[in-house]
N, C-alpha and C positions, 0 to 999 in steps of 0.2 A: 618435531616431525616436519616433514616437508610436503607441500602441496604439489600437484601436477605441474604447476607453473613455476615451481622452484622457490615459493615464498615460505619462510619459516612460520608456522602456525603456533602462536603462543596462547596460553590460556587467557580468555577474556575475563575482565572483571565482572562481577555480578551487577545486575541492573541496579541503577540508582533510584532513589525515591522519586526524583523528578524525571519524567520521561522526556523532558525537553532538553536536558543537558546534552553536551557533545558526548557521544558514545566513544569509549576507548577500548573496545574489545574487537576481536578479528572477525566479526560478522560482516559480510560484504553486502552492500545495497546495490540494487540495479535501478536504473532509471532509463526512460526512453524519450526521445524528442528529435530535434534536428541535429544533423551532423555538425560537429564542432572541429576546433583545430586539431589536426592529426599530426602526431609526432611518433614516427616509427611504425613498423608493420603491424603491431597489435592495436586494434581499435577498441577503445572503451566508451561506453555510452553513459550519458547521465540524463536526469530530468528535473525536477520541479521544486517542491517547497522545502526539501531537506537542506539544511545548512551545510557548509563545506565541512566534511568529515575529517577529523584530525587524529583518530585513534585507530587501533587495530581492528575495531569492529567495522566490518564492511557490509553495507547494504547495497544489493544490486538493483539496478534499473536499466532498461535498455534506452539509449538515447544518443546524445551528442558524443563525438569522439573527444575524449578527455586527455589531459596531460599524461603521458605514458611514463610510468615509474618501474621500468623493468618488466619482467614477464608476467607479473601479477596484473590481472585486468579486473577493474571494477565496472560492473554494468548497472544501469539504473533504467527504470522504465516509466513512460508516460509522456503526455504532451503538455505538462503543467507549466513549463517555463513560458511557452508562447502558445496557449491553447488556440487551435484554429479549427475545431470541430472534429467529430469522430471520424470523418472520412479521410483526414489527414494523419491519423495515428500510424506510427511506424510499427509494423508487425516485426517482432524480433526473433521469431523462432530460428530462422536460418542463421542469424548473427550468433544466437546461443550456441548452436551447433559448431560454428567456426571458432568461437572463443574456447569452448570446452575441448575441442580438438587440439588447439594450440597449447592449452594449459596442461594437456596430457604429455607433451614432449618434454623430456628431461626430468619428469617428476619421479618420486619414489613410491614403491608399491605400498608403503604403509600409511600414505596420506589418504584421507577420506573427505569428500566434499558433499554436503547436503544442500540441495537446491530447493527453495521454497517459492512458489508463486502465491502472492497474497494481495488481497484487495487493498487499495490505496489508503483506506481508513484504518488499516491495521499497521501503518508505518511505524509509529512510535512503540506500540506494544510488542510487535514482532521483533524489532530491533533489540529491545531489552531482552526478550525471551531467547533470541539467537545468542546473545552474549551469555546468558545463563546456561544454555545447552552446550556451548563450546567450553565453558568453565568445568562442566561436568564430564566432557568427552575429549580427553587429551588427544590431539592430532586430528580433530574434526573441524572443518571450516563450514560455517553456514552461510550460504549465499541467498540473498532475499531479492526477489523481483516484484516490485509493486506496480499495479496498474488497475485499470477498470476491470471489474470481475468478469464482464463479458469478453474483453480482450484476452484475459488470462485463460478463460474456459476454452476459447478457440485455439489458443496456442497449445494447450494441453491435448486437445483433440488432434492437432496436427503433429503431435509427437515431439514437442519441445522437450529437451532433456532435463527434466525436473523430477523431483521425488514427491513433493507435497503440493496440494492445491487447497487454498483457503479462500472462500469467496464471501461476499457480503449479503448473499441471500441464497435460498435453496433453489430458486429458478435457474440462476446461472450455474450452480453446481449440477443440476440436472442436465443442462446442455452438454456438460463434459462427461456424462455418465459412462460412455463407452470407453473412456480413457482411465476409469477408476479401477484400482485393484481392491479397495476396501469400501465398505459402506460409509458414507459421510457421517461425521459425528458433530453435533452442535456444541459449540463451546462458549458462545456469547450472543447477545442481542443488542440492538441499538434503536434509537428513535430520532426524529427530526426536530431541529430547532431553527430559529432565525438568528443570524448574526449580522451585526452592523458595525461600522467603524467606531472604535472606542471614543474617538475625539468628539463625537456628537455632531459632526458637520452635516451628516445625512439627515438629521432631524427625524429619525425613525423612532417613534415612541412606543409602538406595539404592532401586533399583527395586523390590525385594521388598516394601517397605513399601507401595507403591501397588498392586502386583499382588495382594497378600493382603487389601487392604482396610483395613489398619491406619492408612493415611493417606488423606485425601480428595484428590481431584484434579479438575481441570477439563480439558476438551478442546474441540476445534472440532466444529461440527455436521458430520455426515457428508457434506453436500452441498459443503462447503468442501474444497479439496485437502488441508489439514492434517488434517481429520477423516477423510477417506477413507483416508489413509495410516495414521492411528492405528488404524482399525478392522482393517486388514490386519495390521499389526504386532502388535496386541493378540491377534488370533486365533492368530498364529504363536507367540507367547509364552504362550498359554493363560491370558490375564488375564481373570478372571471379574468383578473389581470394576468397577462402573460409575461414571462420572464424576458428580460431584454437580451439575454444570451443563454445558451445551453452549453455546459461544460462537460468534459469527458469523465470527471469524477469529483468528489467532494473537495479534494485538495485544490483542484483548479478553481472551483467556486470560492473557496476560502481565500485563494490568492487574489481574486477579483476584488473581494470586499476589502481586504487589507491594503490593496493598492489604490482604494478609493475610486474603483471603476464602476461601482454600483452602490446604491443605498443600502442594500441588504442582500443576503444569500441564504439559501436553504441548505443546511449541512447536517450531519450527524451530531448528536450531543457531545460525542467524544472529540470531535474536531474542534468544537467551541472550547472544550477543556484544553486541548493541545495548543490552541492559539493564545490562550492566557489573556493577559491585559490588552492585547492588540484589538480585541473585539468586545462588543457588548452582546450578551445573549438574551434573546427574547423568546418567550414560550409561544408555541403554536397550539391553539385549542384543539383538543382531540387527538393530539400526536400520540399519546400513550396507547391509543387503540390501533395505531398503525406502526408496528415495529417490524424489524428485519432480523433475522437470525443468521448467524455465521457458522457454516459447516466447514470441516477440513477432512481431507481424505488422502490416501496414498495413491500415487498414480501408477498405472500399468508399466510405464517406461522407467520407473525408478531404478536408478543405479545402486541406491543404498536403501532398499526397502525395510531393513531392520531399523536403521537410524530414522527413517521416515515415520515408522510406527511410534518410535520413542518420542519424536517431536510432537506428534499429535497427542500422545499421552501427557506430555508436558503442558499442553494447552488446557488439559482437564484437571491437572494436579493442583495442589494447594498453591504452589508457586505461581503457576499460570493464572489462576483465578485471582490471586492478590494483584498481579500486574494489570490484568484486564479490569478489575474493579477500581483500581487507582486511576485508570484512564477514563472512567465514566461508563464502561460497558455494563449492561445487566447481565447476570449469570443464569444459566439454566438450572 
């Protein structure tokens, strides 16, 4: 089956047991950041912590212009490569419109594309689930846009051509309520942990080092679900020490720690799992009482509302729950 941009869509392999492997199915990833080298009239954007993708699974993010490989455009979203604060995030809604308009030229009527806007902390799990969905739906391509939940909610409100919205808390989903075609359904929950470089150079032995200010740390901006959750947890634990920087989402926080630009970072438990041996994970007292829930809903502007409903159902299915559980999410 062919997509609107003329790329043959082949069945994607089922997700692998390790969510950190290179994915080889046709789910597209989006990323967003700064404009990169432009080659040809079609602009593709990329962003942050995801490794170079070498298989047919494509994750979208909105970002830098990437190397152009024919009419198929991969988008990626976020400012994770060079985080410079939420004020400098690139809003990608207009670019989404342009790319989808171009992808419709020369396509065939039987191709279907499902576009999913998802919180950055869902990167690994949604990539695996997109492959699963494509494997079960011949001729369907899943395109994924990962970013801060608040950014995605705003894009949904502005009419960005997408089918599904999945955020990292109910508050940001509520911000997009006027753009929702269905009631949000909760499919997972998460909690916060501290991560430090695994090599031990930061000499962070526990939460007290961060709370007392002996160790520097980074956290998410308060407008992001991870940031709002940390503000509440820090107040409960009477943490006076301030973060040395505030990042757009958890993937940006994790990048700072892995790059040894901070002694520690506040991230979701699932991000610590995805980082593997690159970080040491430290518990935060009281974190179990401060969790965030992940809802998903079909958008009013969905071009494929039937497929969108099926994708949300996949999140709640046994297959979806297995993928989420393996990544460290708690299940409803």
